[in-house]
Steps between C-alpha positions, in 0.01 A plus 500: 500500500374168365812333646397614848152357447648166389737503798215559748286230342796261491577559868136441586486177301827385658367551851177319421702213349725483809187488718382199301834329542488571873152349514635176356843483668447609861439231764195609696187708473642801684806550281290441191252764609783742570655450156176521312351805670818708505597420141155537345434827680837644399472365145148642458621842612762502224252378237249770592778760486582378149134528403471852642817613324383346172167680528678824580722472192215391268234735635161494331147588604427154647838429657395611844261203519776239492713704741207535741423129488867413552527724804180361654619143440837578658340658806275194543798269463711693749219485758383143451828316437653542848165455674428179309848363567462571871162327510638194318805481727289532814257233379789268416647548847166443670446181303828360629746578219809630678806661339767244410814688599373792707704618793219706658130414475314788663156350422581185698388662827179649358190317616285349230 
């Protein structure tokens, strides 16, 4: 069972690491936002699953506290991460930062 916990934590760390690489390597703000929000959300889900499974295996009287806090943090992250990325992308577009290699720009026709 401990191998599954390590695998879940490793997958979560890998996705968070790949999001960091995407933040550095991608050319514009929109692709960087996409990489960072998708990877950190997905990586955080796996890390919280590893925490919950660890707490389930090593159950004690106070283990529900860490599980509860992890679930609340994950719910907050799942709600705020896409909303924050959308707000940043919209603000970047309104300030004149356009996608570098976009084929379709649906916000171009929206009045400011």
